[in-house]
N, C-alpha and C positions, 0 to 999 in steps of 0.2 A: 656262568648265566648260558643260555642259549644263544647260538650264535646269530640266527632270526630275530631273537629279541632283542640283543643288544642292535642290530641295524634297524629293527624298530625305533627303537628308543633314540636312536643316534638321528635317523631319517625324522622323527617328530617333534624330536624336542624344542626346534625352533617357531614349530608350529603349533605348539602347545603352549607355547610362553607368549608368542603373538595373538590366539584365541583367547587366552585368562585376559592379556592387556586391553583386549577391544571391548571385554565386556563393561556394560557399565552400571549392572547390578549386581552385589553379591550372591545372590538367588541364584542367577542364571549361570554365574561363573561355576557355583555348588554344583549344578545339573551338569554344565560342560563337566567336570572335572570326574563325574560319575560314568559320563559316556565315554572320556578317555581311559579312564582306569578300566572299564568292562572290556575295550578296546585290546589292555595290554595285558590283562588277565586272560585273555582268552590265547595270547601266545607264549603264558610259561606259568609254570606251577611253581615257580619260587618264592614262597613266601616272604623270605627277607627281601627280597629285590621288591617286591609289592610295595613293600609296606616303605621301603623308600621312596619308592616313586611317587605313592599317596605323600608322603611329607615333603616330598620337594614340588608337586602340584599346589599343597595346603600352603606353603611359603610362599609358591607365586603368587595366591589369595591373596593371603595376609597380607603382602608387600603392597599389590593392587587395590587393596580397599583400608589399608591402617591410615588411621587419621593424620598419623606422622608421615608420613607418604604424601597425603593429599596435600600439606602444610609446607613439605619440602625438608623437614627438621632433621632427615635421615638422609639426606641427600646429598652431604658434603663430600669433596673432592677425597680422595684418596694416592696413595703414593704405589709405586712399584713394590714395596716391600708388605703390601698388605697381603695376610694370610690367606690362601684360597678358601677356606671356610668360613672367613669372616667376609669375602667378597660374594662367596654365593648367598649368603645368609640374608646381608643388605641387598644383592642386588641380582636375584635370581636371572634373570636376563641376560647377564654377563655368560652366562654355561654355553650358549647359543653362540654367541659374537665370539669364544676364546675354540669352541669347535670348529668353528668353520675358518680361524687359523692354526687349525693343527693343533692347537693345546687342548688336551684331555684333560678336565678339573672333575672329573666324577667318574670313578669306575666302583662297576656294580652298585650304581646308586646311591655312594658315598663319594664325598669330598677327597681330595688326595691331599695329602701334608704337602707344607712348605709354603712359600710365596710364590705371588703372582711371576716375578722376576723368575725365581727357581724354574717356574714350569715353563717358563717362556723361554731361558736360556737350554732346558734340556731339549727343547725340538729345536736349538741350531740359530734363534734369533740375536741378534745383535743388542746392544745397549739400546741403539738406537731406535733400533725395532720394538725394541721392549719400551723406550720412552713414548712412542707414536702409538703402542696397542693402551698404555695407560692413558694417554691424550685423548684417544676415540673412546674408550668406555667413560672416560669421565664428561666428555660431552653427551654420549646419550642418558647418563644420568639426569644430565642439566637440561635434555629436552625433554 
């Protein structure tokens, strides 16, 4: 991945999630996806990366407008041993939160392997820090 592209994605990841979350209509979110995707497409020619970004944005939209998410069925609390892939799939907004904490959970558009606890401890977080991260993420899910 080009360094500028990685910086662009890291910089705008949270904004993308916030913009999708603010959409009240799925058609508006789909249009927004196209605009975001075109912005990123101008910055890289890496087709695999573009596909992964598109998939991530699709997951954000699906999570925002799925009937289960609206009813809260899929919003149950999780523990620190949740696999990163599962966390990202169920709660795409967590990518931005973890990035702000310095925990990379996506590399080249793909989720990293391991659990949330493993990823946090690799960055030097203590057991108490990991528990606090899990608590804060669970609070974000509930709100």
